C-alpha positions as CSV (number, residue, x, y, z in Angstrom):
1,M,18.2,117.1,39.5
2,F,21.3,118.6,41.5
3,N,23.9,115.7,42.1
4,V,23.1,114.3,45.2
5,K,25.8,112.0,47.1
6,K,24.5,113.4,50.7
7,I,21.0,112.9,52.5
8,H,20.1,114.2,55.7
9,F,16.4,113.4,56.8
10,I,15.1,115.4,59.9
11,G,12.0,113.4,61.3
12,I,13.9,110.6,60.2
13,S,12.2,108.1,62.4
14,G,8.8,108.0,60.6
15,T,7.4,104.9,59.1
16,L,7.9,105.9,55.8
17,M,10.9,108.2,56.4
18,G,12.6,105.6,57.7
19,N,11.9,103.0,55.0
20,A,13.3,105.6,52.5
21,A,16.7,106.2,54.5
22,I,17.3,102.8,54.6
23,Y,16.7,101.9,50.9
24,L,19.2,105.2,49.9
25,S,21.6,104.1,52.8
26,R,21.9,100.2,50.7
27,Q,21.7,101.6,47.4
28,G,25.7,103.6,48.5
29,Y,24.2,107.2,49.3
30,E,25.6,108.7,52.4
31,V,22.5,109.3,54.8
32,R,22.0,110.6,58.2
33,G,18.9,111.7,60.3
34,S,17.6,113.2,63.4
35,D,14.6,112.9,65.3
36,K,13.5,113.4,68.9
37,A,13.5,109.6,69.6
38,F,13.9,106.1,67.7
39,Y,10.7,103.9,68.7
40,P,10.6,100.4,67.5
41,P,10.4,98.8,65.0
42,I,11.4,102.2,62.9
43,G,14.2,102.8,65.3
44,D,15.6,99.2,65.9
45,M,15.7,98.9,61.8
46,L,17.6,102.3,61.5
47,R,19.7,101.6,64.7
48,N,20.3,98.0,62.5
49,E,21.6,99.7,59.5
50,K,24.5,101.1,61.7
51,M,23.3,104.7,60.1
52,F,24.7,107.8,61.6
53,L,21.7,108.7,63.9
54,Y,21.2,112.2,65.8
55,E,18.9,111.9,68.7
56,G,17.1,115.2,69.5
57,F,17.6,118.2,66.7
58,D,19.9,120.9,66.7
59,E,21.5,122.8,63.9
60,K,25.0,121.5,64.7
61,N,23.5,117.8,63.0
62,L,24.3,119.8,59.4
63,D,27.6,120.9,60.0
64,W,28.5,117.5,57.6
65,E,27.3,119.6,54.6
66,P,24.5,117.3,53.1
67,D,23.8,118.1,49.4
68,L,20.2,117.2,50.2
69,V,17.7,117.5,53.2
70,I,14.4,116.0,53.1
71,I,12.4,117.4,55.7
72,G,9.6,115.6,56.9
73,N,5.8,115.8,57.7
74,A,6.1,116.4,61.5
75,I,8.7,119.3,61.3
76,S,7.2,122.8,62.0
77,R,9.4,126.0,61.5
78,G,10.9,127.1,64.5
79,N,13.0,123.2,64.4
80,P,16.1,124.3,64.4
81,E,17.5,122.1,61.7
82,A,14.6,123.3,59.7
83,E,16.2,126.9,60.2
84,K,19.5,126.1,59.2
85,T,18.5,124.5,56.1
86,L,16.4,127.5,55.0
87,N,19.4,130.1,56.3
88,D,22.0,128.6,55.0
89,R,20.1,127.9,51.5
90,M,20.5,124.3,51.3
91,N,18.7,122.0,49.0
92,F,15.9,120.6,50.8
93,M,12.7,118.5,49.8
94,A,9.5,116.8,51.0
95,L,9.5,113.0,51.2
96,P,6.7,112.7,48.8
97,E,8.9,114.8,46.1
98,L,11.6,112.8,46.6
99,L,9.5,109.6,46.1
100,K,8.2,111.1,42.7
101,Y,11.4,112.1,41.2
102,M,13.6,109.6,42.6
103,F,11.6,106.5,42.4
104,I,8.2,106.9,40.7
105,G,9.0,108.7,37.6
106,S,7.7,106.6,34.8
107,K,6.3,103.7,36.3
108,N,3.1,102.4,36.8
109,S,2.2,104.2,40.6
110,V,-0.6,102.2,42.3
111,V,-1.6,104.6,44.5
112,V,-3.5,102.8,47.8
113,S,-5.5,105.7,49.9
114,G,-8.3,105.5,52.5
115,T,-8.8,106.3,56.3
116,H,-8.6,102.5,56.8
117,G,-6.3,99.7,55.6
118,K,-3.9,101.6,53.7
119,T,-0.7,99.7,54.9
120,S,-2.4,96.0,54.8
121,T,-3.6,96.6,51.2
122,T,-0.5,97.7,50.1
123,S,1.4,95.1,51.5
124,I,-1.2,92.6,49.7
125,I,-0.5,93.9,46.6
126,S,3.5,94.3,46.7
127,K,3.7,90.7,47.8
128,I,1.3,89.9,44.7
129,F,3.2,91.3,42.3
130,T,6.4,90.1,44.0
131,D,5.5,86.4,43.9
132,A,4.3,87.2,40.4
133,G,8.0,87.9,39.5
134,K,7.6,91.5,38.3
135,D,9.9,92.9,40.8
136,P,7.9,95.7,41.8
137,S,9.1,98.9,43.9
138,Y,7.5,99.7,47.1
139,L,6.8,102.1,49.9
140,I,4.4,100.8,52.9
141,G,3.7,102.3,56.0
142,G,4.5,99.3,58.2
143,I,6.3,96.5,57.9
144,P,5.3,93.3,56.4
145,V,5.6,90.0,59.1
146,G,8.7,88.1,57.7
147,S,10.2,91.2,55.9
148,D,12.5,93.7,58.2
149,T,11.4,96.8,55.8
150,G,8.5,98.2,54.3
151,F,10.5,99.3,51.0
152,K,11.9,98.4,48.0
153,N,13.0,100.0,45.0
154,G,12.4,96.9,42.1
155,G,13.9,97.1,38.7
156,G,10.0,96.3,37.3
157,D,7.6,98.8,36.3
158,Y,5.4,99.3,39.2
159,F,5.5,101.5,41.6
160,I,3.3,100.4,45.2
161,I,2.4,103.3,47.5
162,E,0.4,104.0,50.6
163,G,-1.1,107.2,49.7
164,D,-1.3,108.8,53.0
165,E,-4.0,112.1,52.9
166,Y,-1.9,113.8,55.9
167,D,-0.2,117.2,54.4
168,T,3.4,117.1,52.9
169,A,5.4,119.1,54.7
170,F,5.3,122.7,56.7
171,F,5.8,124.1,53.4
172,D,3.6,122.0,50.9
173,K,-0.1,121.8,52.8
174,R,-1.3,119.6,50.0
175,P,-1.9,115.7,50.8
176,K,0.9,113.7,50.1
177,F,-0.8,111.5,47.7
178,V,-1.1,114.0,45.1
179,H,2.4,113.3,44.3
180,Y,2.1,109.7,43.6
181,K,1.1,110.0,40.0
182,P,-1.2,107.8,40.1
183,H,-1.7,105.4,37.3
184,C,-4.0,102.7,39.7
185,L,-6.1,104.0,42.4
186,I,-7.3,102.3,45.4
187,I,-10.1,104.5,48.0
188,N,-11.3,101.8,50.1
189,N,-13.1,104.1,52.8
190,I,-13.4,108.2,53.8
191,E,-14.0,109.2,56.9
192,F,-12.8,112.7,58.8
193,D,-9.5,112.3,60.2
194,H,-6.5,114.5,61.3
195,G,-8.7,117.0,63.0
196,D,-5.2,118.7,62.9
197,I,-5.2,120.0,59.3
198,Y,-9.1,119.5,58.0
199,R,-11.9,121.1,59.1
200,D,-14.6,118.9,58.0
201,L,-15.4,115.8,56.3
202,D,-16.1,117.9,53.1
203,H,-12.4,119.2,53.3
204,I,-10.9,115.8,53.3
205,K,-13.3,114.8,50.5
206,L,-12.6,117.7,47.8
207,E,-8.9,116.4,48.6
208,F,-10.3,113.4,47.7
209,T,-11.7,114.6,44.5
210,R,-8.7,116.3,43.2
211,L,-6.7,112.8,43.7
212,V,-9.4,111.1,41.5
213,N,-9.0,114.2,38.8
214,I,-5.4,113.0,38.5
215,V,-5.7,109.8,37.5
216,P,-5.2,109.1,33.8
217,G,-7.9,107.9,31.2
218,N,-6.0,104.7,31.0
219,G,-5.3,104.0,34.5
220,L,-8.1,102.6,36.6
221,I,-9.8,103.7,40.0
222,I,-10.5,100.8,42.2
223,A,-13.6,102.2,44.3
224,N,-15.3,100.7,47.8
225,Y,-19.3,101.4,46.7
226,D,-20.2,100.1,50.2
227,E,-19.2,103.3,51.5
228,Q,-20.9,106.7,50.3
229,N,-18.2,109.0,51.0
230,V,-16.4,107.0,48.4
231,R,-19.2,106.9,45.7
232,D,-19.4,110.6,46.2
233,V,-15.2,111.6,45.7
234,T,-15.2,109.5,42.2
235,G,-18.9,110.2,41.0
236,K,-17.6,112.2,38.3
237,A,-14.3,110.8,37.5
238,F,-13.1,110.5,33.8
239,T,-10.8,107.5,34.3
240,P,-12.9,103.7,34.6
241,V,-14.1,103.1,37.9
242,A,-14.4,99.5,39.0
243,S,-16.4,99.6,41.9
244,F,-16.9,96.8,45.0
245,G,-18.2,95.7,48.1
246,Q,-20.8,93.5,49.5
247,S,-23.8,95.3,47.6
248,G,-25.6,94.3,44.3
249,E,-24.8,97.8,42.9
250,C,-20.7,96.9,43.4
251,L,-19.4,95.8,39.9
252,W,-17.1,93.4,42.1
253,Q,-19.0,91.8,44.6
254,I,-17.8,89.9,47.6
255,R,-20.0,86.9,48.4
256,N,-20.2,83.8,50.7
257,V,-17.8,85.2,53.4
258,K,-17.2,82.0,55.8
259,N,-15.3,81.6,58.9
260,E,-14.2,78.5,59.7
261,G,-10.9,77.5,61.9
262,R,-8.3,79.4,61.5
263,E,-9.1,80.2,57.6
264,T,-11.9,82.8,55.7
265,S,-13.2,81.9,52.3
266,F,-15.0,84.4,50.1
267,D,-16.1,84.6,46.2
268,L,-15.6,87.5,43.9
269,F,-18.1,88.2,41.6
270,K,-17.7,90.6,38.6
271,A,-20.7,91.8,36.8
272,G,-22.8,88.8,38.7
273,E,-20.4,86.1,37.5
274,P,-17.9,84.2,39.6
275,V,-14.5,85.5,39.1
276,I,-12.0,84.1,41.8
277,S,-12.5,82.1,45.2
278,P,-9.8,83.3,47.7
279,V,-8.8,81.4,51.1
280,V,-6.7,83.4,53.5
281,K,-6.2,83.2,57.2
282,R,-8.7,84.3,59.6
283,C,-9.6,87.5,59.0
284,G,-12.6,90.5,59.7
285,I,-15.0,91.7,56.7
286,Y,-12.5,94.9,56.3
287,Q,-9.4,92.6,55.8
288,I,-11.8,91.2,52.8
289,Y,-12.2,94.6,51.2
290,N,-8.2,94.9,51.7
291,F,-7.7,91.3,49.6
292,T,-10.6,92.8,47.3
293,A,-9.1,95.6,46.2
294,G,-5.4,93.9,45.7
295,I,-7.4,91.4,44.1
296,I,-8.8,93.7,41.3
297,A,-5.5,95.9,41.1
298,S,-3.9,92.4,40.1
299,L,-6.0,91.6,37.7
300,F,-6.1,94.8,35.9
301,Y,-2.4,94.6,35.1
302,G,-2.9,90.6,33.8
303,L,-1.5,89.0,37.0
304,D,-2.6,85.5,36.6
305,K,-5.3,84.2,39.5
306,T,-3.3,81.2,40.6
307,T,-0.1,83.9,41.7
308,I,-2.8,85.6,43.5
309,L,-4.4,83.0,45.7
310,D,-1.3,81.0,46.6
311,T,-0.7,84.5,48.1
312,L,-3.2,85.5,49.1
313,K,-3.4,82.0,51.7
314,T,0.4,82.9,52.7
315,F,-0.2,86.5,53.9
316,D,0.6,86.5,57.0
317,G,-0.3,90.6,57.6
318,V,1.7,93.6,58.4
319,K,3.3,93.9,61.9
320,R,1.7,96.2,64.2
321,R,-1.9,95.0,63.0
322,M,-3.4,92.5,64.7
323,E,0.3,91.0,65.5
324,H,0.6,88.6,68.2
325,R,3.2,89.8,70.5
326,G,3.1,87.2,73.0
327,F,1.8,86.1,76.5
328,V,0.8,87.4,79.7
329,N,-0.7,85.1,82.5
330,G,-1.4,83.0,79.5
331,A,-3.6,85.3,78.3
332,E,-2.5,86.0,74.4
333,L,-1.4,89.5,73.6
334,I,-2.3,91.2,70.0
335,E,-0.9,94.6,69.3
336,D,-2.9,97.2,66.8
337,F,-1.9,100.3,65.2
338,A,-5.7,101.5,65.6
339,H,-6.0,105.2,66.3
340,H,-9.2,106.0,65.1
341,P,-12.7,105.0,66.6
342,T,-13.6,103.2,63.3
343,A,-10.4,101.1,63.5
344,V,-10.7,100.6,67.0
345,K,-14.4,99.0,66.4
346,N,-13.3,97.3,63.5
347,V,-10.4,95.5,65.8
348,L,-12.1,94.6,68.4
349,A,-15.0,93.3,66.8
350,E,-12.2,90.9,65.1
351,V,-11.3,90.3,68.2
352,R,-14.9,89.4,69.7
353,G,-15.0,87.1,66.4
354,R,-11.9,85.1,67.2
355,Y,-12.6,84.9,71.2
356,P,-16.1,84.8,71.4
357,D,-15.7,82.9,74.9
358,K,-13.1,85.0,76.5
359,K,-12.7,88.3,77.9
360,I,-11.5,91.0,76.2
361,I,-8.6,93.8,78.0
362,A,-8.4,96.5,75.7
363,A,-5.6,99.0,76.5
364,F,-5.8,102.5,74.3
365,E,-3.5,105.4,74.0
366,P,-5.1,108.7,73.4
367,R,-1.9,110.1,71.0
368,S,-3.3,110.6,67.2
369,N,-4.2,114.5,66.4
370,T,-7.9,113.0,66.0
371,T,-8.4,110.4,69.5
372,K,-7.0,113.1,72.0
373,R,-9.7,115.8,70.3
374,N,-12.8,115.3,71.8
375,I,-14.0,115.3,67.7
376,F,-15.1,111.6,68.2
377,Q,-16.0,111.5,72.1
378,N,-19.1,109.6,71.7
379,E,-18.0,107.3,68.6
380,L,-14.7,106.0,70.8
381,A,-16.7,105.3,73.9
382,E,-19.1,103.3,71.5
383,A,-15.6,101.2,70.1
384,L,-14.0,100.5,73.3
385,S,-17.2,99.1,74.7
386,I,-17.1,96.4,72.8
387,A,-14.3,95.1,75.3
388,D,-14.8,94.1,78.6
389,E,-12.5,95.7,80.5
390,V,-10.9,99.4,78.8
391,V,-7.5,100.7,79.7
392,I,-7.0,104.4,78.9
393,G,-3.5,105.6,78.7
394,K,-2.4,109.4,79.0
395,I,-3.3,112.4,76.7
396,D,-0.6,112.4,74.4
397,R,0.8,116.0,74.5
398,E,-2.3,117.1,76.2
399,D,-0.9,120.4,77.2
400,Q,-1.1,121.7,73.7
401,L,-4.7,121.4,73.7
402,S,-7.2,123.9,74.8
403,A,-9.9,122.9,77.3
404,E,-12.6,122.9,74.6
405,E,-11.3,120.8,72.3
406,K,-9.5,118.0,74.5
407,L,-11.1,114.2,74.8
408,D,-13.2,114.2,78.0
409,M,-11.7,111.7,79.8
410,N,-13.8,111.4,82.8
411,K,-17.0,111.4,80.3
412,L,-15.3,108.2,77.8
413,L,-14.7,106.5,81.2
414,E,-18.6,107.4,82.6
415,D,-19.8,106.6,79.0
416,I,-18.1,102.6,79.0
417,R,-19.2,102.2,82.2
418,A,-22.5,102.9,81.7
419,K,-22.8,100.3,79.3
420,G,-21.9,97.6,81.7
421,K,-17.8,97.4,81.1
422,T,-15.2,98.0,83.1
423,A,-13.0,101.5,82.6
424,V,-10.1,103.1,83.7
425,H,-7.3,105.6,83.6
426,Y,-3.8,105.6,84.1
427,N,-0.9,108.3,83.1
428,E,1.6,105.7,83.7
429,S,2.4,102.7,81.7
430,G,3.8,100.9,84.8
431,D,0.4,101.5,86.3
432,I,-1.5,99.9,82.9
433,A,0.8,97.5,82.9
434,D,0.4,96.4,86.8
435,Y,-3.4,96.3,86.4
436,I,-3.5,94.0,82.9
437,K,-1.1,91.5,85.1
438,Y,-3.6,91.5,87.7
439,S,-6.7,91.3,85.7
440,A,-5.3,88.9,82.4
441,D,-5.4,85.0,82.7
442,E,-5.5,82.0,80.1
443,N,-9.3,82.9,79.7
444,S,-8.8,86.3,78.5
445,V,-6.8,88.3,75.2
446,I,-4.9,91.2,75.8
447,I,-5.3,94.2,72.8
448,I,-3.3,96.9,72.8
449,M,-4.0,99.3,70.6
450,T,-1.4,102.9,69.7
451,N,0.1,104.4,66.9
452,G,3.1,104.9,69.2
453,S,5.4,103.1,71.8
454,F,2.7,103.5,74.6
455,D,5.6,105.1,77.0
456,G,7.4,101.5,76.9
457,L,4.3,99.3,77.7
458,F,4.9,96.2,76.7
459,K,8.6,96.2,77.9
460,K,6.6,96.4,81.3
461,L,4.9,93.6,80.4
462,G,7.8,91.6,79.8
463,I,7.5,91.3,76.1
C-alpha cells in the first residue's frame, strides 16, 4: 500500500471510526478528523487525545493535504470533504478496507455478527483472549467498562471485531463484515433492521449467506440455532457449524439458568456432555447467548476453561449497555443503546426481572433509521409496554421522511395506553427531564434508551 503518514477521517466521531483514529494517532500517524458534532463517549475520547478536530464539514479541512482519507459510511455524495477528495484525486478508502489491509492481514479474524449483541460479545471475547495472554487485536463498537477505548492492535495472532451488516460506504454498498476475512464467524441472531438500505428480511439474509460463504473450511461458524433465520443462512455452509442455544437440537446446549442475588449461573453442554458452568454478574438470557458464543470461540482456539471462567465472573459489560449512570430523586438511572424493538423488549424485560417491585420509567428516542419509520410500529408499542411509564422523544430528522413511512407517534402512544400504561411524547429533552424528575422516586427505576445523545437529556437530569 502507498506510503501513509497523514490520515484524515471524514465522520470521525462514529464509534468504530473514532476508535481506529485514536489507535493510529497513538501509533505515530498524524491524524485529523471532522464531523458535524462530537457526542460522548467517543467525542470525549477524541478530545482527550488532543487530536486536531474540525466541527462541521468543509473542503478547507483537507487543506493540510493528508496522504489518505477515510470516508465514513454515514457520509454521502455532496459532502464537501468527500467532493474535494474525489475532485483532487486524493487516496481514499472506507474504514473496513483500512482494517482489512492495515490491521487484520493474516491474523485469525473472529467476526461477531448479528442484529443484536455484537458489541457485548466482541467485548467478552476480547477480554477472555486478553486475560489468557494472547495479546489480541480488537475493534469493538463501544467501550468496555473499565477501558478508555474499544480498539487495540496487539501483537498476537487474533483480531476480534464487531461485524456490522450496515453498508461500507457510499462507494461500496456491501456490508462492512465482508471485508473482515472471518476465520471464526459468530451469528447470534438475524432480524430485519436498517430499513434505509435493506428491502426486507430476505435481503439481509442474502448478505449473511454471502458472509457464511467466505469462512474457510478450517475455520468455524458459531450459530445460535434458537433463531430460525440463523439456521437458514448457515444450512449449506462449507465450514463446520457449532450450533448453540437452549434447544435440544443444538450441539452446544444452555441449561440450568439460575438468577441468585446479583449473580447468574448456567451450564453449557456439548453433545449432551457437561463442559463448563459459568457464574456471571446478573443478566438476562440474551447476554447468556453472548457469553456462550464467546466460550465456544475461546475453546475453539484452545484457551483453558479456568481463564474463561475467571474472565466471565469479572466481566462488567460495556458502556451504554445496561450501564448504571446515577440516581434521580433516589431512582436508579440506567442507560442502554437499544434502538430496535427486539433490543428494547429484551432490555425492559431484564430491568423488570432485576427490579420486580419497582415502577419502570422508560425514555426512548426514535433515532435509528428503522425505529423512526413505521416498519415496526406495532412491535415497538408491544416492547415499550413492558415499562409502566413511557416517555418518547422527537423523531430524529423526521423532515427527511414521508408521512407514509414515518413512525405514527399518535398511534404509538394510543397503543401503549391501551395496555394500561402511561405514555407521553415531548419534542424537547428539557420537557422529558422535567417529566422524569416529577415522576421518579426511590420506588422507581429509570431506563433511557438511545443510540445518540437524546439531545443532552442526561445533563438535564443532572447526570
